[in-house]
C-alpha positions in Angstrom: 59.8 -11.9 -2.7 57.7 -8.6 -3.3 57.9 -5.7 -0.7 54.6 -4.5 0.4 54.6 -1.1 -1.0 55.8 -2.7 -4.5 53.1 -5.2 -4.3 50.6 -2.4 -3.8 51.9 -0.7 -6.8 51.4 -3.7 -9.0 48.0 -4.1 -7.6 47.1 -0.3 -8.6 48.3 -0.9 -12.1 46.0 -4.1 -12.3 43.0 -2.0 -11.2 43.7 0.8 -13.6 44.8 -1.4 -16.6 43.0 -4.5 -16.4 39.9 -3.9 -14.2 39.7 -0.6 -15.5 38.4 0.9 -12.5 37.3 4.4 -12.0 39.8 6.7 -10.4 37.6 7.0 -7.5 37.6 3.0 -6.7 41.2 3.0 -7.3 41.8 5.7 -4.8 39.6 3.8 -2.2 41.7 0.6 -2.6 44.8 2.5 -2.0 43.8 4.6 1.0 42.8 1.2 2.7 45.9 -0.4 1.8 47.9 2.5 2.8 46.0 2.5 6.4 47.6 -1.1 6.6 51.0 0.0 5.8 50.6 3.1 8.5 49.5 0.4 10.9 52.7 -2.2 10.2 54.8 0.7 10.3 57.0 -0.8 7.4 56.2 -0.1 3.9 59.2 -2.3 2.9 57.9 -5.6 4.8 58.3 -8.5 2.8 55.0 -10.1 1.8 55.9 -13.4 3.2 56.0 -11.9 6.6 52.4 -10.6 6.7 50.1 -13.5 8.3 46.5 -13.6 9.5 47.3 -12.3 12.8 48.9 -9.0 11.6 45.7 -8.6 9.6 43.3 -9.4 12.6 45.3 -7.0 14.5 44.7 -4.3 11.9 40.9 -5.0 11.9 41.3 -4.8 15.9 42.9 -1.5 15.8 40.2 -0.2 13.5 37.7 -1.2 15.8 39.6 0.6 18.8 39.5 3.9 16.6 35.7 3.7 16.7 35.8 3.3 12.9 32.2 2.7 11.4 31.2 -0.8 10.7 30.9 0.0 6.9 34.2 1.3 6.8 35.8 -1.7 8.4 33.6 -3.9 6.0 35.0 -1.9 3.0 38.7 -2.1 4.4 38.2 -6.0 4.8 37.0 -6.2 1.2 40.1 -4.3 -0.1 42.4 -6.5 1.8 40.6 -9.5 0.4 40.8 -8.5 -3.0 44.6 -7.3 -2.9 45.6 -10.7 -1.5 43.5 -12.6 -4.0 45.6 -10.7 -6.6 48.6 -11.7 -5.0 48.0 -15.2 -5.0 46.7 -15.3 -8.7 49.7 -13.6 -9.7 52.0 -16.2 -7.8 53.6 -13.5 -5.5 52.4 -15.5 -2.4 51.0 -19.1 -1.9 48.9 -18.6 1.4 46.1 -15.8 1.5 46.2 -14.4 5.1 43.3 -12.3 4.5 41.1 -15.4 3.5 39.8 -15.8 7.2 39.1 -12.4 8.1 35.5 -11.9 9.0 33.4 -8.9 8.5 32.1 -7.2 11.9 28.7 -8.5 13.0 25.8 -6.5 12.2 24.3 -4.5 15.4 21.0 -6.1 16.2 18.6 -2.9 16.5 16.1 -3.3 19.1 12.5 -3.0 18.0 10.6 0.3 19.0 7.0 -0.6 20.2 4.4 1.7 21.5 2.5 0.9 24.8 -1.1 0.9 24.4 -1.7 4.2 26.2 1.0 5.9 23.8 -0.6 4.4 20.6 -4.0 5.4 21.5 -3.0 9.1 22.6 -1.1 9.5 19.4 -4.1 8.5 17.3 -6.2 10.9 18.8 -3.9 14.0 18.1 -4.9 14.9 14.5 -7.8 17.5 14.0 -10.3 15.6 12.4 -12.8 18.5 11.6 -10.1 19.6 9.1 -9.4 17.6 5.8 -5.6 17.8 6.4 -6.3 16.4 10.0 -8.6 13.6 8.6 -5.7 12.7 6.3 -3.2 12.6 9.1 -5.5 10.6 11.3 -6.1 8.1 8.6 -2.3 7.7 8.2 -1.6 6.9 11.6 -4.7 4.4 12.0 -3.4 2.7 8.7 0.0 2.4 9.9 -1.1 1.0 13.3 -4.1 -0.9 12.0 -2.6 -2.7 9.2 1.0 -2.7 9.9 2.0 -1.5 6.1 5.2 -0.1 5.4 5.3 3.7 4.7 6.4 2.7 0.9 3.2 0.4 0.6 0.8 3.1 2.5 1.6 6.1 -0.1 1.3 3.3 -3.0 -2.8 2.8 -2.0 -5.1 3.6 -4.8 -8.6 4.5 -4.1 -9.5 1.4 -6.2 -7.5 -1.0 -3.8 -10.1 -0.3 -1.2 -12.9 -2.6 -1.0 -15.4 -1.2 1.4 -17.9 -4.1 1.3 -15.3 -6.6 1.6 -13.8 -4.5 4.2 -10.3 -5.1 2.9 -7.4 -3.4 0.9 -5.1 -4.5 -1.5 -1.3 -3.8 -0.6 1.8 -4.1 -3.1 4.8 -4.9 -1.2 8.4 -5.7 -2.2 8.6 -7.0 -5.6 5.3 -5.9 -6.6 3.8 -8.7 -4.2 0.2 -8.4 -3.5 -1.4 -9.1 -0.3 -4.9 -8.7 1.1 -5.5 -6.8 4.7 -8.6 -6.6 6.4 -9.9 -3.2 7.7 -11.5 -2.5 10.9 -14.8 -0.5 10.7 -13.5 2.4 12.3 -10.6 2.7 9.4 -13.4 2.3 6.9 -15.6 5.0 8.6 -12.5 7.4 8.4 -11.8 6.4 4.9 -15.2 7.3 3.8 -15.1 10.5 5.3 -11.6 11.4 4.3 -12.5 10.5 0.7 -15.4 12.8 0.6 -13.0 15.6 1.8 -9.9 14.7 0.0 -10.3 17.1 -2.7 -10.5 20.1 -0.3 -6.8 19.1 0.5 -5.5 20.2 -3.1 -5.8 23.6 -2.8 -3.1 24.1 -5.4 -3.9 21.2 -7.6 -1.6 20.7 -10.3 -2.5 17.1 -11.5 -5.1 14.5 -10.5 -4.2 11.3 -8.9 -5.9 8.1 -8.1 -3.7 7.7 -4.9 -5.5 7.7 -1.4 -3.3 10.1 0.3 -2.5 13.4 -1.3 -0.6 16.7 -0.7 -1.8 20.3 -1.5 -0.8 19.9 -5.0 -3.0 17.2 -5.5 -0.2 14.5 -6.0 0.4 11.6 -4.0 2.3 11.6 -0.9 6.0 10.4 -0.8 7.5 8.3 1.7 9.3 11.4 2.9 6.2 13.3 3.3 4.6 10.7 5.5 7.7 10.5 7.7 7.3 14.0 8.3 3.8 13.7 9.1 4.2 11.3 11.5 7.4 12.8 13.3 5.3 15.9 13.8 2.9 13.8 15.9 5.6 12.1 17.7 7.1 15.4 18.7 3.6 16.7 19.9 3.1 13.4 21.7 6.7 13.9 23.3 7.7 10.4 22.4 11.4 9.6 22.2 13.4 10.3 18.7 14.0 6.6 18.4 10.5 6.2 17.5 9.5 6.2 13.6 7.0 5.4 11.2 8.4 1.9 11.1 7.4 1.4 15.0 3.8 1.2 14.1 4.8 -1.8 12.1 6.5 -3.3 15.0 3.5 -2.3 17.5 1.1 -3.9 15.2 2.8 -7.2 15.1 3.8 -7.2 18.7 0.0 -6.5 19.8 -1.2 -9.2 17.6 1.0 -11.6 19.0 0.2 -10.7 22.5 -3.4 -11.1 22.1 -3.0 -14.5 20.6 -2.5 -14.3 16.9 -0.3 -17.1 15.3 2.9 -16.2 13.5 1.9 -17.6 10.2 -1.0 -15.1 10.3 1.1 -12.4 11.2 3.6 -13.3 8.5 1.0 -13.0 6.0 -0.3 -9.7 7.1 3.1 -8.2 7.2 4.2 -9.7 3.9 7.4 -11.3 5.2 8.4 -13.9 2.6 10.2 -15.8 5.4 8.7 -16.9 8.9 12.2 -16.4 10.2 11.9 -12.5 9.7 8.7 -12.4 11.6 10.0 -14.8 14.6 11.7 -11.4 15.9 8.6 -10.4 17.4 8.5 -13.6 19.5 11.7 -12.7 21.0 10.6 -9.2 22.0 7.4 -10.8 23.3 9.5 -13.3 25.4 11.4 -10.4 27.1 8.1 -9.0 28.2 6.9 -12.4 29.6 10.3 -12.7 31.4 9.7 -9.2 32.9 6.3 -10.2 34.2 7.6 -13.6 35.6 10.5 -11.5 37.6 7.9 -9.4 39.2 5.2 -11.7 39.9 6.3 -15.3 40.2 7.3 -16.6 43.8 10.4 -18.8 42.3 11.8 -15.5 40.8 11.7 -13.8 44.3 13.4 -16.7 46.1 10.2 -17.0 48.4 10.0 -20.9 47.9 
């Protein structure tokens, strides 16, 4: 029966000679396995002495150290690969790493603007200037259509259908969907497009993208995020708000005003209804708050 340290050396040779892994990959595997050695405090421990409970204790130790979830996932993956190699080579009969589970992903709370905050935000850009018009349209588009930032920057002038009051959006996998546009957004769009060329004071190229910068090229995702962050700071909103908060707000406000999930799914471009259902959980929490404040049963009055 092999000792742990000898087994790691054999695994290293396997990675280099058979898998032909890069030096960086080999080093990552070895670092992860050496962390296990340090935890066990015995590099000469026999492989048949290492069981699932030892490995689970190692993972718990990593959690206690405050290691990032991604780093813990990588170490578990390294352990699985190592012990799978040992099984294939006949060095051990049972795989103690087989039942190790990856840490659960943290559920991120959705950030949603309240009505007063979103309306205040939409009024901040100076619409008397071309840049302000563009910024106002960006904010209105994000809230009024629920598009992702990546989808917003891809909108071309020809994607806008003024007579049909709608816009073509190309989402993930180039999948196209149609989103209706409000009269106000169309009015703002018309004003912006007539002033659009005045933004390109240092024009380098011409583009058919709706949203452009001073060089005349289309805005990037990062540019839009900077623009949105600028107005979030002016409004004094918390740092956990982001451009994606507009998308969450769009869906939540639709749901609160009676829209069905299927409609919201189509508007957001979700391939699965289960993705859209996260907004029902958010809405339920608001309902429970209202219940706690208003219903006599919640106050023990009956």
